[in-house]
Each structure stands twice: as structure tokens, then as C-alpha cells.
N, C-alpha and C positions, 0 to 999 in steps of 0.2 A: 460426214467428215470421217476420214479413216483414222485409225489408231495412231499412225505415224504423224499425221498432220496435227492431231491433238497433242501428242508429246512435244512436237516442235513448237507449237503455240505456247504450251506451258513453260518450256525451257526459255523461250524468248521473253516471256513475262517475268520469269525469275531473274533473268540476266539484266533486263532493263531496271528492275527494282534494285538489284545489287549495285548496278552502275550508279544510279541516283543516290543510293544510301551512302556509298563509300567515295563519293566525289570529294576530292581533296579540298575544293573550295569550301564545302560545307564544314569540314573538320577544322580547317585553318580559321575560317570566319567565326565559327562558334567559339573556339578557344580564345581568339583575340577579343571577342565581345565579353566573354566571362572574365578574363584577366583584366581587361580594360575597366570593367565595372569595379572590380576589387581595387585596382590601383587608383582609380578616380576617387573612390570612397576614402581611401587612405590619404589622398591629397587634399580633401576638402578642409580638414582642420589640422594643418601641419603644426608641429611644435616649433618653438624658437630655435632649438638645437638643430632640427632638420633643415630649417631655412638657412641657418648660419653655415651648415656644411655645404649647401648648394649655392652659396653666394647670393642669398635672398631670392632665389628662383624656386618657385613651388614645382619642383621637378616631377613629383608624383602626380600632381594634377595634370600637367601638360602631357606627360607620358601616357597616363590613363586615357585622356581624351584622344590622343593620337592612335592608341590601340583600339579604342572604340570606333573611330573613323575607319581604320583599316579593316576591322572585322565587319563592319556594316558594308564597306565596299565589296568585300568578298561575297557576302550574302546577297547583295543586290545584283552582283554579276551573275551569281548562280541562278537567281530568279529570272533575269533578262535573257541569259543564254544557257538554257538547260542542256543536260547531256542528251545527245542524240545517238542512239545505238544503231549501227548499220543493220539493215535487214538481212536475215538469214535465209538463204535459198536452199531448201531441202533438195537432196539428190533424188534423181528419178528412182533409183533402186539402191537400197543400202548395200554396200559392198562388204564382203567378208575380209578380215585382216590379212588372209594369205593370198588374196587376189592381187595381181599387179595392176597399177593404175593404167588406164588406157591413154594413148598418146594421140 
């Protein structure tokens, strides 16, 4: 395996890892799950004043459960449809920056 092929393979590997790591579904799903857990815990034992403000609806509990559901949806979506990076085709010869592209 030539040096160029090794470098291209290494760059492809790093690119794929970065694409998977910074996939927006992972970030949104993780944040919604964390905040959903926090809001759900806050909604488990509401005070009478909190219930009275929300017209006897435990809004923290329902909002927390909805956030958990949405976060889990994003994470399951990420698992079922992972990021696919397009294959990189290396050029036959690396061109220098001052060369004109061939037509």
C-alpha cells in the first residue's frame, strides 16, 4: 500500500468518526433525554402551588415525558439510520496548486 493510499485511508477514517460524533441527532437526542429526566423528576412530586398555577395539570411531568420521548426518538433514529459518508476517490496524481485543471 503506497503512502498516499495510507494517508487517504487515515483521513477517511477520521472523517467518518467526526461525522458520527457530531451528528446533530446525537446532540439533540442527548440534550432532550437529559433535560427530560430533570423535568420529569421535578414533576413527580409537584407542590400544590405549582398545580394551582397550571390549573391542576402536572405540566412538569407531562413536558418531561414528552421531552424524553422526543430525545429517545432522535437516538433510535440515529441507531436505525446511521451517517453514511460518501467514498473518497483519490486522484491518480496529486496536482500542484499552480497547475490548471484539465478539461
